[in-house]
SEROLUM-328997 format. One record per residue (C-alpha): residue in one letter; x, z, y. Coordinates in steps of 0.02 Angstrom, whole numbers, plus 50000, padded with zeros to 5 digits. Layout:
<pts>
A;X;Z;Y
...
</pts>
This chain:
<pts>
X;49950;49884;50616
X;50099;49906;50501
X;50009;49990;50356
X;49838;49939;50292
X;49704;50071;50313
X;49608;50114;50155
X;49420;50095;50175
X;49268;50149;50075
X;49097;50072;50108
X;48958;50204;50098
X;48789;50116;50083
X;48769;49937;50025
X;48608;49876;50104
X;48607;49715;50207
X;48720;49785;50344
X;48832;49871;50217
X;48854;49708;50122
X;48902;49618;50281
X;49026;49757;50317
X;49101;49732;50145
X;49124;49546;50177
X;49209;49582;50343
X;49323;49715;50270
X;49377;49595;50133
X;49408;49458;50262
X;49528;49571;50359
X;49637;49614;50210
X;49797;49602;50313
X;49743;49757;50410
X;49623;49853;50298
X;49602;49875;50110
X;49437;49905;50021
X;49465;50047;49897
X;49288;50105;49856
X;49101;50076;49875
X;48954;50197;49862
X;48769;50166;49836
X;48626;50242;49736
X;48536;50079;49695
X;48541;50061;49504
X;48546;49873;49527
X;48716;49891;49613
X;48797;50042;49530
X;48931;49995;49403
X;48954;49819;49470
X;49108;49745;49551
X;49079;49720;49737
X;49109;49534;49711
X;48954;49521;49600
X;48844;49599;49735
X;48915;49484;49868
X;48911;49328;49760
X;49099;49304;49766
X;49195;49215;49629
X;49352;49321;49636
X;49339;49501;49574
X;49388;49637;49697
X;49421;49773;49569
X;49310;49890;49670
X;49164;49955;49567
X;49012;50028;49655
X;48988;50212;49615
X;48836;50323;49641
X;48933;50487;49645
X;49001;50494;49823
X;49114;50642;49785
X;49192;50555;49636
X;49223;50395;49734
X;49303;50489;49879
X;49407;50594;49760
X;49473;50439;49673
X;49493;50325;49824
X;49555;50448;49957
X;49512;50329;50099
X;49577;50336;50276
X;49406;50281;50343
X;49229;50274;50276
X;49112;50142;50346
X;48943;50227;50332
X;48776;50133;50334
X;48640;50234;50248
X;48510;50298;50372
X;48454;50299;50554
X;48414;50484;50550
X;48550;50615;50557
X;48454;50760;50480
X;48428;50665;50318
X;48610;50618;50288
X;48733;50727;50385
X;48787;50807;50221
X;48863;50637;50179
X;48970;50649;50335
X;49023;50826;50293
X;49076;50766;50120
X;49181;50626;50195
X;49265;50749;50312
X;49301;50866;50167
X;49403;50727;50086
X;49499;50692;50246
X;49409;50529;50284
X;49372;50474;50460
X;49197;50400;50477
X;49122;50259;50579
X;48934;50259;50552
X;48784;50152;50599
X;48670;50305;50605
X;48587;50284;50774
X;48558;50469;50804
X;48744;50500;50779
X;48787;50395;50933
X;48746;50546;51043
X;48681;50686;50932
X;48714;50837;51043
X;48541;50853;51121
X;48429;50800;50977
X;48528;50891;50842
X;48635;51027;50925
X;48660;51134;50769
X;48706;50985;50660
X;48823;50923;50796
X;48916;51089;50796
X;48933;51085;50606
X;48998;50908;50607
X;49120;50941;50748
X;49187;51098;50664
X;49207;51010;50497
X;49293;50861;50576
X;49416;50971;50669
X;49448;51078;50514
X;49495;50926;50412
X;49579;50829;50552
X;49461;50680;50557
X;49356;50585;50683
X;49169;50554;50659
X;49088;50415;50762
X;48914;50342;50772
X;48910;50165;50842
X;48827;49996;50829
X;48765;49859;50943
X;48619;49965;51005
X;48652;50109;51025
X;48840;50097;51040
X;48868;49944;51148
X;48733;49833;51225
X;48632;49967;51315
X;48762;50102;51345
X;48948;50065;51321
X;48932;49896;51409
X;48844;49979;51555
X;48976;50115;51568
X;49117;49986;51564
X;49029;49889;51703
X;49045;50041;51818
X;49234;50039;51800
X;49253;49931;51956
X;49134;50034;52063
X;49182;50161;52195
X;49004;50226;52195
X;48858;50205;52073
X;48679;50249;52120
X;48582;50178;51971
X;48596;50078;51811
X;48467;49960;51739
X;48485;49880;51568
X;48365;49749;51500
X;48380;49686;51322
X;48265;49555;51247
X;48291;49512;51064
X;48216;49368;50965
X;48183;49462;50804
X;48136;49300;50716
X;48322;49274;50685
X;48355;49449;50620
X;48352;49521;50444
X;48189;49568;50357
X;48213;49758;50366
X;48225;49747;50555
X;48070;49637;50568
X;47975;49766;50466
X;48050;49909;50566
X;47976;49841;50728
X;47805;49811;50648
X;47802;49621;50646
X;47640;49564;50565
X;47549;49731;50580
X;47381;49759;50661
X;47381;49864;50819
X;47298;50005;50723
X;47431;50003;50587
X;47567;50000;50721
X;47496;50154;50804
X;47488;50246;50638
X;47670;50210;50602
X;47719;50252;50780
X;47641;50425;50758
X;47767;50466;50621
X;47909;50467;50748
X;48019;50368;50628
X;47966;50193;50674
X;48029;50059;50792
X;48198;50063;50876
X;48298;50222;50855
X;48427;50273;50984
X;48362;50226;51157
X;48363;50407;51216
X;48537;50426;51142
X;48593;50278;51250
X;48521;50360;51406
X;48610;50523;51367
X;48773;50430;51329
X;48769;50344;51499
X;48723;50503;51591
X;48859;50601;51504
X;48987;50465;51539
X;48948;50470;51724
X;48924;50660;51730
X;48748;50639;51798
X;48633;50793;51784
X;48474;50713;51718
X;48321;50818;51761
X;48182;50718;51681
X;48169;50580;51551
X;48017;50471;51513
X;48009;50369;51352
X;47873;50245;51301
X;47850;50138;51145
X;47719;49999;51148
X;47683;49852;51036
X;47703;49670;51088
X;47555;49562;51036
X;47596;49386;50978
X;47509;49251;51083
X;47532;49125;50944
X;47572;49106;50759
X;47756;49137;50724
X;47839;49098;50557
X;48008;49177;50517
X;48112;49152;50359
X;48035;49313;50293
X;47858;49333;50358
X;47717;49258;50462
X;47642;49338;50616
X;47471;49274;50663
X;47406;49261;50841
X;47344;49433;50894
X;47452;49528;50772
X;47599;49638;50821
X;47756;49536;50854
X;47870;49685;50887
X;47906;49823;51012
X;47928;49857;51197
X;48027;50018;51209
X;48089;50089;51373
X;48163;50249;51440
X;48191;50307;51618
X;48298;50453;51676
X;48275;50540;51843
X;48374;50650;51961
X;48243;50724;52074
X;48119;50584;52107
X;48250;50447;52091
X;48259;50341;51933
X;48446;50328;51901
X;48446;50252;51726
X;48319;50126;51663
X;48333;50052;51488
X;48207;49919;51439
X;48208;49847;51263
X;48095;49707;51202
X;48121;49661;51020
X;47993;49544;50944
X;47976;49385;50842
X;47953;49230;50948
X;48046;49296;51102
X;48090;49143;51206
X;48216;49217;51328
X;48336;49327;51228
X;48467;49407;51338
X;48564;49564;51376
X;48573;49611;51559
X;48658;49755;51650
X;48630;49788;51834
X;48735;49921;51917
X;48682;49969;52093
X;48837;50029;52179
X;48990;49985;52280
X;49016;49848;52231
X;48859;49806;52132
X;48883;49728;51960
X;48760;49605;51883
X;48800;49553;51704
X;48698;49438;51592
X;48737;49388;51412
X;48642;49225;51395
X;48554;49213;51227
X;48586;49397;51197
X;48707;49484;51080
X;48658;49440;50901
X;48625;49612;50830
X;48658;49592;50644
X;48831;49516;50667
X;48873;49627;50814
X;48822;49786;50723
X;48945;49746;50584
X;49079;49703;50711
X;49061;49868;50803
X;49078;49964;50641
X;49230;49870;50577
X;49312;49868;50749
X;49287;50056;50753
X;49400;50080;50602
X;49567;50087;50696
X;49488;50191;50835
X;49430;50331;50720
X;49590;50322;50617
X;49692;50357;50774
X;49563;50462;50865
X;49563;50649;50902
X;49487;50762;50772
X;49305;50802;50802
X;49136;50723;50834
X;49164;50575;50951
X;49060;50449;51047
X;49101;50271;51101
X;49129;50342;51276
X;49260;50466;51218
X;49366;50340;51122
X;49462;50188;51189
X;49363;50036;51248
X;49291;49945;51096
X;49387;49788;51050
X;49409;49667;50908
X;49551;49689;50785
X;49620;49594;50637
X;49576;49427;50718
X;49652;49255;50689
X;49794;49285;50809
X;49829;49467;50764
X;50004;49511;50704
</pts>
């Protein structure tokens, strides 16, 4: 990459802060030129102060997104504010207005066309009007339960079904995620939060749709279930304690059918105390493919990596609303051996 890409970080929660650290570490390839957040404890401070760095970056966190974008004129915005598209798509429209490509951790943006068709049209039209690429990605959705499965089919002459199993030891993950999956709740409290529709893992259906779209499979029926996992013992994490009999996390699965045949099965277990973390993809086909990531893909680190590694892809991508299946195969950039 001959010229450094200018980057603005939009959202400075735990994942956003990790993105900032990674952007700063890849300063041969990308340059941090702005940061946006509404937290009064962060606004007006140099990014270095928020990250606990000794050396000043010269980048001051601003709460006025328009003003930051106007001043910084970034090539790419790394966006980490919300899981839900309806509550923040105006932020993406604003980025597009200023000619900034976007790579976002918003789970519903990974495949928004079915859940939010009208918003998808608006985003696609705005992106094409301003000549930018908008992409939703992450470790899940965006890689572990969709892109990895699609890449596994690349050596198959025929594919009849795909099964993905992901088990995550949430004890090692950040506090917001442990709370998001209900660790420490009673079963009754879990069911109340589940009823809101904004609880647990977001994006499993998007992963199903992404796989089906990538293989051009005409899904006729989709079943989705979210259950709680009950802890059989006391589990202590760095952030909270889950007693025996309390909720340890979630078991979330989705199955897609063509006729009576289940062609896509995604099974996610994410709970504190999980003893066999792994990511597994089984492709039934010619030839079959059986992949297992022992120990699993560590989500917090991998989420940041997918976002930062998406920077060159969206910068060079076609204008419009993209998915990880419509852009080149995800890959690392700006590594130790990179020119």
